[in-house]
N, C-alpha and C positions, 0 to 999 in steps of 0.2 A: 411867460415862464411856464415850463411843463412841470406839473406836480410830480413829486418823487414817490407817489404811492406804490408803484410797482418796482421800485429800485431793488428791493430785496430779492425779487424773483429774477430780475435781469442779471444780478450779480452771481447767480448760480450757473455754472457752465453746463451746457447740455451733455448728455451721454454721447460718446462716440465709440464705434467699434475699435477695440484694441486698447482702450484706456486702461491704465494700471491704477486701481483704486482700492481703498479699504472698503469693507462692507458698509460702514456707516456713511462714507461719502457716496458710494454707489446708490444707497437708498435715498440719500438726500437729493441727488440729481434725478433719480427715477421719479420720485414724488413730485418734482418740479416740472415733469413732462407728462401731464395727464393724458395726452393723446397717444402716448407710446403704448403699444400692445404687448410687447414682449422684449425683455432684456435680461441677461443672465450674467452673473459673476462666477467665473470658473478659474480657480487658481489665481485669483486677483486680477483677471483680465475680463474686460467687458465684451460680451457677444450680443449683438442685436440682430433679431430675425428680419428677413425680408418679408414683404407681403406674401401670405400663404395662398397658393393655388389650390383649386378644388381637387384635382385628381392626384397630384403627388403627395398631398398632405391631408386636406380637410376630409376627404371621403374615407381613406384608411383610418384616420383618427376617429371618425364617427363609428366605423365598424367595431373598432376595439372598445370604444366607450360603451357601445351597446352591450357587448359581452360583459364588460366589467360592471356595468350598471345592473345587468340582470343578476349577476352573481351577488353583488352587494345587497340587492333588494331582498334576497332570500337567505342572507347570512347576517343575522343580527350581530350588532356590536362591531361591524366593519364600517368604514367610511371611505367614500370615493371622492376624489378631487380632480377637477379639470383645469390644467395649467396653473396650479397654485405655486406661489413663491415659497421656497423652502430654505430656511436658514440652517445650513449644515455646520459651518464653522466661520472663522473670521475672513477667510479668503473665498468662500464658496456659497453662493446664493442662486441656485438654479431655479428654473421655472419649467419643470418637466411637463410633458403632454398629459400625463395621468399619474396619479398616485392612488394606491389602495392601502388603507391603514387599518390596524386593529385599534379600537378605541383605547385611549390611555387608561381608562378606568377598568379595562379588562386585560391589562398587561401590555398594551401597545407601547412602542418606543418613542413616540412623538408626543408633543404637547402643542398647544396654541398660545402664542404670545398675546399680550394685552391688546395689541393692534391687529390681531387676527391672522398672523403668519404661522406657518408650520415651523416648529423648532425641533431639530433632531432628524434622525434617519427614518423615512417611511419604510414599512416592511416590503412594499412593492413599488417600483418606479417603471414607467414605460415612456419611450420616446419614439416618435415617428420620424425616421431619418430619410430625408431626400437629399438636399444640399448639405445637410449637417452630419452626414454619416461619419466623416472622419473624426469630428470632435465627439460625437456620441459614443463611438466605439474606442476612442483613445482617452482623451482628457476626462470626459464625464465618467466613463467606465472606471477609471482609476480613482476619481473622487468618490464615486458611489461605493466602490469596494472599500476604500479606506474609512469611509464614514459608516460602514456596516449596514448598508442597504442590503437586505437579505435576498431580494430577487430583482433583477433588472432585465427588462425586455426591450429590445431594439427592433423595430420593424423597418427593414431596409426596402423601401418601396421600389427603388430603381432596380435592385438585384432580386426582387421578389423573394425575400426570405425573412424569417423571424429568428432572431438570436435571443435566447432566454438564458440568463445566467443566474446560477444559484450560489450563494456564499457558503463555502464549505472550508472550515479551518482557515479563514481570512483570505481565501482565494476564490475567484469566480470559476465555477465549473459549468459547462454548457449542459442545459437540459435538452435532450434530443427527443424527437417524435418517436412514438412506439410504432409497432407494426401497422396500426390503424391510422398513423399520421397525426396522433394526438400528443400534445405536450401537457403534462400535469404538474401543477404547482406543488412544491413541497411545503410552502409556508401557508397557503390557503387551500386546504383539501377541498376537492370538488371543482376547483377552477381548472377546467379542461378546455384547451383551445385546439380546434381542428385547423391545422396550419393551412392546408390547401383550400379549405372552405373560406377562411378569412382572406387569403390572398386573391381568390377568385371572386370574392363578393357574394358567395353562396351563403347568405345569412340564415336561411332556414336550417341548413345543415350545421352551421356553426352553433346556432341556438340549441338544436337537438343534442349536439355533443355536450354543450354546457348543462343542459337539463339532466343528461345522464350523470354528469358529475355531481350535480346537486342532489340527485337521488341516491348517491353512493353512501355506503356505511361510513366511510371516512369523513364525508361532509357532515353527516348527522352527528358523529362523535365530536367534530370540531365545534359545531354550534352548541352542543351541550357543554363542552369544555369552556367556551367563552361565557356562557350563561352562568356557570358555576364559579367563575373566577371571583375571588373575594373583592367586595367593594371597599373603597377607602373609607376610613372613619370620617364622618362629616362633623 
């Protein structure tokens, strides 16, 4: 007779693309699949990623994370996350490629749950879109806007373009490159991305542009503003 020690695990159905689930059931099934690398709940529908190739996804992702990491390293009271699960609401639990947060103790909009997940809308979310461009620019964009994610960047690797949206009066407005080909964040002063350099993999130029942003008066004022934010009463 086979011992029923693993019966509780066997009784939990696996996640499948297209499943209609509550967030609690989504998390229950996700937790029961420790080998699963990425799954998301968007408007109550399960989306599971295919294995990620190097050029369409992993390399652009690394370029963007390099820039965001450089920015966070020199901007106290900001926090950078790589593919974290985000609990937005009862129907939406995305796992974006990157999030940049303002620390909750310094006025940021998110918190961490007791089990370590992000709760609430990050200030900045980024997605690397290859095969996922449709959902990233339609369903996720709508969810992030409704949840009040203040800035949303989509890198469309096939079309070689960056779409950077800024929340203005509950609508997403595109942030466009200036005459020098640089897009500047409105939420994170000094976060300057050189579009062509990123797309072409010219990381020395991308970092030089970012360094110029970090040296700007706006960035220095932002750092001082975060440092001066009242701490909660302990």
